[in-house]
Steps between C-alpha positions, in 0.01 A plus 500: 500500500794448734474615865750782454303634203175479703667696779608768255139550391371510854768734629464739207128524544460533124547279194744752359758392759484145367515599134779746572701226667440259213595766245827565684575130499424482130737789427775348713444158346519641149815692590664189638399297197657754267813507711525123481461502123721801425765493766785732408742281312814699437658342194212253467451137594793277587620264228729218616511219247752300705293477817344156531649379172524119504639452150531671164598410143565806285634326190278456195396134484296299248171368627601143414795499740569137579624543856325640811587834661552370852448729798799544734537262793440791737139507375437135569224440751380861534129564537381773266205705613539822302718466188550625143612357166600735219630436147511638147380279217503526122301258285565451130133407463202422717377137505217421262155376593342528842772319691747657739866403514742511791780755490623495861417318818641467848545138600559400859546152647166332460385687190451836328406793721403742225472505121530796267335417167416692183196465280399626159247745645548522874860615535668381818310237699593419860425166664592438864520165678320642802214619274459202262165607360581868459671622183586868496523636146635844409385680185692408187850639473548769237678294237746222441857592413543754781609485862220496758563520874294289740486522880312273736473678835354301789407694811278286719195673640169309524307828530635702208618427147870576550652230275526574130633440151675790327582539131766755402465680832118523482286304744255282306354266762485486876340257739485394863752243621420314824757487776750220475794434274683260273808301594796527266697173509749387236335757277581615148348707223437301184477646150258288305583334169135514395538864400839489332489823298582772743742643756494592866725724710522705820341217699488592870351332803434683830398384846285811544239697310621793290364854501392679184821702451701177521277331243538802272878487544509133399271563205730776373810280518639437149504136385876516451761719667651779297198560278458863605654743250792707625399861555738794506462820707396832347789721402457877478134495397207263503522333159236229493516152353232348283225360726645672806283456809529790744381455858426829678549515878404788725233649719222752451695717252586200283135396505400848380753491213381157390134598523564813292665303219712779350829329577384169354358667189830678432682174554285322241543767232874533565555128436241407234511136400682394819190349664593644839291400801462709816384331820386719788614349831473831686279505808356794687711594805787268405843617614841336495443424868185292460267367235193350664329226302210264568551143612654273235582787264870417481819693566654773287728272300217265418271786400762626253569150368131430440479794261790364296675834553823568310527851649389662828427870555507620863319819606571564868647765730223758517277345766802380695641854511164645609457244779854474639685813396878531504533264797357218288764514224727221640202266540378597153836406349494158666142421403551620142814291460313195625219559251742556210680176583170309490416653163850420369440131577240510223661743253798739492300748289400740778399867492471726806298817451578822683184597692297802396535813718243607758279808453365777722569476872662162449765649271704556818579126477651526151855554627473176698337329202811583295705310757270199462547526123878509547478176698295345218766603247774346716309174546428483126867547416609239755268239349537578131153654474394807305412813698278756329508856635209740464555779248327833538285646773169361610210691345239658730196279555693174482365399842175539691662566835870531433538120514236306307518535122219639290437353155701791357784425740497130411512590131786744564701236683420249225639738237806558716558127531492471119835676487669195648459314171592814306136549419351829385235607754199597297126490505370145514223362283169475688405172333826339605466617860145365508616155383780503756251589772279208398797264502611619842149452638502140377845450649386641836204263507729207424793594722319620811133405466231573755397225744859378532412306814261283296749465216828411673469620858343343807148448358570269206288226656186715475233371257487836318830430323400148394283334242147460634469147354848366580643684804849357435524719187660841571339726239629829646877454426426384147268792438769750601743334256261592218624858530835397346374460141300822540817685601685347205227607257501856635878519470475394136268798446748728676794378290307536177401861574848584636654373178275735302581792730873442545687814393182667372371678809504882499 
């Protein structure tokens, strides 16, 4: 016991003083830990793929390229402590037998600094000159004939496993790197001729470690420019494409609508056979002014891009009106325009929903809420988005307290939203809503799982997220990825039932 703790016990005259003091410290410590891990990040983590960039080659190159990819003269002689190498690779076939074959290595004056190899079973294998007896092997890549993205991220810390190998934006391995560095002199990347059947692209080399959002951004980069299909804005009503992916943004009200499932069920039966996907990105207490996310969650644009969204539905205005009143309208316009512009960078197919009216005592705010809705309509028109006005009066019992929606209120709003795709609001099938609820639960567990700090936050070096036999293996990120096929299977069930129900509901 420290002297100051001993004094506390003596001065209090009772053990309770000591335990009370320790309890207070525990509470404060826990509070500070949570603040460190979930600091309010308006718009999410910063992504700057040009900061610290030494060199890049974005063209698609064969693996048997017969000339080196020399680093610029400005890089000559630098000492790399933290650094990152990222690239996308596509193999026509994996090598046979138990041997590994080189696909890429960084050669500096005096020899190779690091090798990237592939094997028939082990996927990407990393060998480093400063760790000659240590081969780091990732699990096998999914298949030959498809692009896979690899990132080596070196962040030197002899105490914690901060360096890692990432495959397609998912951390597979991490380990401790001692302090020090490697000297880059007359350096070049070499594409080996021993593995001639394959291609490589988007090769980038940084003089710093990357954060998770940056690694995700690189992993999402298409192998060749111009591969993204051209999308066109909605015109008049929300007519959906085949395999449309709709990302839903909003706060507590949007969460209630998505949890209820009525809107999504009507969407599925209105467009049977279209294989529509709905991705809930709403977050309790989100407003256009701020969207707090945990460390390394990523910014708004990246969140939308990760869903593969072709359309975005925005449900805002209600909470902002309640909090800021008429004086907040100018700020609301500015923040909404900023958010719409971010969404438009991903897709021009945007829908802004008029917020649902308040009830009871709070109905005195409805006149101001109409002004917020008018701003939303103006912003939508200015940016080529679709604005959907509410039709009809709110039914009694739609909220618990004039603000927060009941299940009946969420269903009512969901049926009202259906009018934007010229749908016929009608009773939804209980089986379909149940399947949608199960799918959304799986999505929630994948998109925003519990224990984020251990998954991608500031506690990834803890043993609890690692294999107990080989602590370099990150089992937690891979386990979360297993939700993706479960979501896909549940959506297949939804589509099958929606096809049977399409046009046949009472």
